[in-house]
LOVO-886996 format. One record per residue (C-alpha): x, y, z. Coordinates in steps of 0.2 Angstrom, whole numbers, plus 2048, in hexadecimal, padded with zeros to 3 digits. Each point is the difference from the previous one (the first is absolute). Layout:
LOVO-886996
XYZ/...
//
This chain:
LOVO-886996
800800800/80E80C805/8097FD7EF/7F08027F6/7FC811809/8128067FE/8007FB7ED/7F180B7FE/80880E809/7F480080F/805804811/7F97F480E/7FF7FD812/8027EE806/7F67FB810/8027EF808/7F17FA809/80A7F480B/80A80E807/7F380F7FF/7F07FD809/7F88107F8/8057F97EF/7F67F0804/7F180A806/80080A7F0/8017F07F6/7F17F9809/7F68117FF/8027FF7ED/7F87EE800/8107F67FE/8087F380B/80D7F97F4/8108087FA/8078077F5/7F480E7FC/8058107F7/7F6810803/80180C7F1/7F580F804/7EF7F9805/8037EF7F7/8077F1808/8087F27F6/8027EF808/80F7F67FB/80B8037F1/7F58047F2/80980A7F3/7F18057F6/7F680680F/80F809807/8048097EF/7ED8057FF/801807812/8108097FD/7F98087F0/7EF805808/80A80880F/80C80A7F4/
//
């Protein structure tokens, strides 16, 4: 994921739900209980789905 975002020139913040309870709380509040989840704007993409990630990046531009 980090490589994908870097290749697209997008800054990102990595949050580890195992080490940051507030990150886990945010994940659950968004309706997810599994990782990875990438949040781009108001969209959440579960797992590594290049098509959905690209669409989310394009709509967030």
